[in-house]
GUKE-315513 format. One record per residue (C-alpha): residue in three letters; x negated, y negated, z. Coordinates in steps of 0.1 Angstrom, whole numbers, plus 5000, padded with zeros to 4 digits. Layout:
// GUKE-315513
ALAXYZ/...
This chain:
// GUKE-315513
MET117055773748/THR113255673744/GLY112655913775/ARG114356173762/VAL112356133729/GLU108956103749/ALA109956443765/ILE110656613732/ALA107056483721/ALA105156603752/ALA106956963748/VAL106056963711/GLN102256883721/GLN102457163748/ILE104057423723/ALA101457343698/ALA098557313724/GLY099557713733/ALA099457793699/GLU096157693692/LYS095057863723/VAL097058183712/GLN095358163681/SER091858113693/ASP092158403718/MET093458633693/THR090158493669/GLU088358573700/VAL090058963702/ALA089558993669/ALA085858903668/VAL085459163700/ALA087459433681/GLU085159433650/GLN081659423671/SER083359713689/SER083859913655/ALA080459793649/SER079259953679/SER080960293672/GLU079660313638/GLN076160303648/VAL076760553674/SER078360773648/ALA075160713628/SER073260813656/THR074961113666/GLN074961243628/GLN071061173629/THR070461363661/SER072661643646/ALA070361683616/SER067261673636/THR068561923658/GLN069262143629/GLU065662093616/ILE064362163650/ALA066162493648/SER065062573617/SER061562503624/ALA061862703654/GLN063263013637/GLN060362983613/LEU057662973638/ALA059363273655/LYS059263463621/THR055363363614/ALA054863473649/GLU056363803644/GLU054463853609/LEU051063733629/GLU052064003657/THR052164243629/LEU049164163610/VAL047064173646/GLY048464493652/ARG046464653624/PHE043164573640/THR041164813665/LEU038664743687/ALA035664993679/
């Protein structure tokens, strides 16, 4: 009977160790998921910033084109004698 109790105790210890390993692995997976989420948020923020910068550049380019047209019109008024 003592052998049987010892076997049961050993099995319970193995189950407990397995449960602790699963818990540890789950904690690690959660940490990786959290880090991945943070990285995704950083990528999203960078993408939004890049988009805003691109829109600014496009607006500046349009303004420069308009200014160039205005200058061309002004220069066209001058004649060489």
